[in-house]
N, C-alpha and C positions, 0 to 999 in steps of 0.2 A: 787692531785696532785707532785711527787714529786719537790724538789730546782733543781735541775737540768732540769729538763722540763718543770718547773716556769722560767728559769733564757732563755734558748732556745727558748719560745717559746718569752720573751718582750726583743730578740735579735733579733729576726727577726720586730716584730715589729715598734720597732723602729732604724732602718735596722744600730749594731751594725756589725760590721766584728774582727775577729784578733786585726788589731789595733787598735782598739776601748776596750779592754779588753786585762790580763795577769793575772792571778797565781802568788802571792804571797807572802810565805809560806803556810798559812793558807785559804789568804782572797781570790777573785777576784775581782782585782781593776778596774776600769774604769777610763781609764786615760782622761784627759782636753778635747781635742777630743768628744771619744764617749761620757764627759754631757753634751755639746755646740749640739750634732749633735737633744742626745734626748728632750735636750731644746724645738727648736728650732722648732723637727717634731710634740712636743704631743702643739706646741704653749705653753706652757706656761711663762706668763708675771708676772717676776721680780721688786719689790720693794729693796733699800736696807734705811737701818737706819744705825747711827752711836751710840755706843751705851758706848764706850769708844775708845779713843783716844790719844795715844800721844807718843814720839819720842822709846819709846820701844812694846807698847803694843794697842793691836786694837782689839778691840769685833766689829764687823758686823751682826746686825740681815737682813734677807734674809723673804719676804715677796711677796709668788707664788703662785699663781693663775693657776687650769686649772679647764676651767666647773665651775661648783659652787661648785668648792673643794679653803678652801685657808687653807696654811700653812706655817708655821713659824719656823725659824730657827738659829744659833750662827753660829757665826764664828771667829774663834778668833786668836791670831796670835803673839804666845813674842818672842822676839827676843833673851831674857835670855833663851829659854828654846825647846822649839817646830817650829820654824820661822828664817830658817839659813838666807836665803837672804837677803836685803834690802828694801827689798818693802812688809812691813809687812802688811800695810793696802792691800795693793791690794789683800793680798793671803788670809787676814779675809774675802778682798768678796769672792774670790771664792770656799775657806772652807761652805760659807753658801748657797753658791748659790750651790751648790755639794750634797748638805746636802737636801737642797730643792725640786731640781729636781728630787732625787733619792729615796727621800719621793712622793711625786707624784705620783711617778709614776709606783710605787710596787719592788722598788729595793731593797727596804732598811725593806721591809715584806720576807724576803728571808736571811738565815742570815749568814751571811760573806763576801755578797756585798758592799765597800767603793769607793767610788772617789777617783783617783789619789792625790787632792789635801789636802785627811784626818791628813794626815801624812806625816811628812819630812819621813817617816821608809814605806815608799808605794812607793817610787821611783822606774823605768820599773828598772831590773836588764842589760846592752846594751852588757853581757860576751858574 
């Protein structure tokens, strides 16, 4: 099955619409709302652990459970380099959550698919 066919199959399985997905340069980006929808439909349980936390930098570990599978991933946010908003702790959590959800549901097995929160560069062009 091609990458495109795999993506279409996953879009249908998780009821994603064009508002949940967009192309950005060379990548396919799933929006925050799309990630939340995937998590809800897949019934992924996620817990979080704080790894590092200060006024400028945060690392959060997300642990996701789906059926008998367990996945861990990290989200980081550094206000000096990769997080322009005031809420760097929340951004680190969103990044960790996004990565866990995409790993558990097979989206990361497809080259070039990312969650919107994974990079400041993955913002949807509003023009």
